N, C-alpha and C positions, 0 to 999 in steps of 0.2 A: 245867498242863503242867509236867512234871518236867524240870529242867535237868541235863544231864550235863556234868560237868567233866572235861576231858581233861588228864591230867598226863603230862609227858615223863619217861620212866623214866631213872634215873641209870645212865649207862653204866659198866661196870667199867673199871679201868685197863687200859691197853694190855698185852696179854699178853707182848709182847716188851720192855717197859720194865723193866730190871733194877733191883732194889732197891739202895739205897746200899750196903748191906753186901756185896752181890754184886759191886758195882763195886770196892769196896775189896779184896775177896778176889782179884779178877782183877788189879788193879793191883799187889798185893804178891806175887803168885805168881812166884817167880824162874825157874820152869821153863816158864812160859807163853810163847807167842810174843810178841816185842816189839810187833808190830802190835796184838795183843789187849790187852796191858797199856796201850799208848799210847791206844787208843780209850777204854778205861775211864777212864784218867786225864783225858783231855780232857773227858769227860762230867762227871767230878767237879769239874773246874775251873769248870764252870758251876753245878753244883748245890751244891757244898760248897767254895767257892773258898779260904777261909782255910786249912782243913785240907789241901787239895790242894796249895797253894803251899808250905806247910811241909813236906809230904811230898817234893815235888820238891827242895827245898833240902837236906833231910836225905839223900836218896838221892844227890844229886850230890856230897855231901861224903864219901861212902864210897870207900874205896880198893879194894874187892873187887867192883866192878860188872863184869858181863859187858860186853864192848866194844860190842855192839849196843845194849844198854840205856843205857849211858853216852852214846853218840853221840846217841841219840834224846832224852835229857834235855838235852843241850847245845843241840840244835836247838830244843827246846820252850821252854827258858828265854829264848831270844832273842825270843819272841813273847808272853810273859806279863808282867803287871805285878807288880813286886816291891815290897813296902812298905819304907820307909826302913831299919828295923832289920835287914833281911836283905840289903841291897844290897852292903855291904862284904864280907860272908861269901861271897856268890856271886861277886862280882868276883874275890876272892882265889882261889877255887877254879877259876874259868874260866882265869885266867892260868896256874895250876899245870897244868891239863890241856893247855892250848896248848903250854906249854914241854915237857911230857913227850912230846907227840906229834910235835914238830917233826922228830925223827929217824926217824920211822916210814916204812916203804916200803909200808904197806898201801894198797890201792887205795881212793881216796875220802877218805883221812884228812885231806887238805888242807882239805876243806870243813868238817870238824869244828873244825880249828884256827882257821880264819878266822872261823867263827861264834862260837867262844869269845872271840876277840879283840874282835870287834865288840860283843858284849854286855858284856864287861868294860869297854870304853871308855864305855859308857852308864851304868855303875853306879858306877865309882870316881870319887872327887873329883879335880878338876884338880891338887890338890897332890901327887897320886900319879902324875902323867903320866910321870915318868921310869921308871916300871916297864915302859913299853913299849920302852925303849931296847934291851934284849937282842934284841927281835924285829926290830931294824934291822941286826943283824949280817949278815955275809955269808951267803948262802943255805945253809940246811941242806937236807935232803931235801924238806922243805916250805918253800917260799919265802914268808916272811911280810912282806917289806919293803914292798910296796905297800899291803897291808892295814894294817900298823902305822902307816904314814904317814897313811892315811885316818883311822885311829882318833885320831891326835893332832889332826887338824882337828876331829873330832867332839867330843873332850874340851873344846876351847875354843870350840866353836860357841855355847854360851850366853853366854860372856863371855871377854874376853881374859885372859891371866895377870895375877894381882895381884902387887904387890911382895912379894918374899920367896919366891915359888915357885921351886924349884930347876929351872930349865929350861935352864940354860947348856949342859949336855952335849947335851941334845936339839937345841938350836939349832945347835950345831956339827955334829952328825951329819946333821941335815936339810939344812943348807947344803951339806955335802959331796955329798949325793945330788943336790941341785938343780943344782949346777954340773957334776957329772960326767955326769948323764943328759941335760942340756941341751946338752952338747957335740955339735956337728954330726957328729963322727966316731962318737959313741956312740948318739945319738938315733935311734930307729927306731920302727916301729909295735909293737903288742902290749904286752908287759909293760914294756919299757923306756920307752915313751911314758907308760904309766900311772904308773910310778914317778916320772918327771919331773913329770907334772902333779900328782900327790899331794904331791910334795916342795914345789912352789911354794905350794900351798894350805896345807900344814902350816906352812911358814915364815911365811906371812902370819898364821895363827892364833896362832903363837907370838910375834908382834910383833917379829920380828928386823929391824933396819934394813938388812940386806943384801938385803932383798926388792927394792930398786931395781935392783941389779945382776942379780938373777935375772930380773926382768921384761925387762931389756935383752936377756938371753940368749933369752928366749921370742920377743921381736920379731925378733932376728937369725936365728932359725930360718926365719922366713917361712912358717910353716904356719898358714894362716888357721883351720883347724878347731881347732888347738891353742889359738890365741888366743881363739876363741869359747868353748870349753869352760872355759878358765881364767877368763875374764871372768865367765861365768855363776856359777861357784862362788864367786869372790871377792865378787861383788855380793851373793850369797846370804849370805855370811858377814857382810858389813857390815850387811845388813838384819836378820840374826839378832841381832847385838849391839845395834843401834839399837832394835829392837822391845822388847827386854827392859829397857833402861836408857837413858833419854833423855840422861843425863849422860855416856854413854860416848864422846861425840864429843870429850871432852877427854882421853881416854886416849891415850897415845903409840902404842899398837898400832893403834887406830882411825885416828888421823891418818896414821900411816905407810901403812896399807893404802889409805886414801882418796886420798892423794897419789900413790902408786905406780900405782894403778889408772888414773889419768888418762893415764899414759904407755903403757899397753898398747894397741897398735894393733889 
């Protein structure tokens, strides 16, 4: 009896799967729709990540980008991993973009500025934290104060400032924010409350001894929701420091925060 062997035929590639060369052509086409370029680039980030990331960084560094493409790249870079050699370059560029757009009245530009600041905070080393100081100035058309304060907290989330870091000017400015926006005559919901809360947490992250007086102001407000939110964030900061370095408990900033947290009602 003859045995028949059945073989499964090899299926051809998906007809709608573009070749890598086609994806690059679409990504590099300056007259193509932003959405089409972005879709192609996101596919390349999966199939050819090293080259795609380098392309993103090179594009972001250009001064002649169309606004829509520039904005798309700013949002994209917030969600992609950047290797160490590229982090400083991208952080520098994002701060430059944020600074250049602060005075823009274009609808939606504030989201681009805030995204650029957030990502820059995750890329630049703590020794460069004072580069966020200009974004704590009085509000321009795009108000960057609450975001910049949050960025300072994130800069020092891995570890408190080390000796020699130039954070004096930052501490002074953040302290001004904390006492001003925790004043009962100024404190209110919305953006003012967010600035107040972010200032408290940034001051803790900076290791400033005036945190005790700021916590007293929080207690005096008598807003239980504010106390709960501040407590949760400060406890997270302590745990972040502790989880990365067991010896951090001897750091003055850690001890300052741990002691002051006990007084928060």
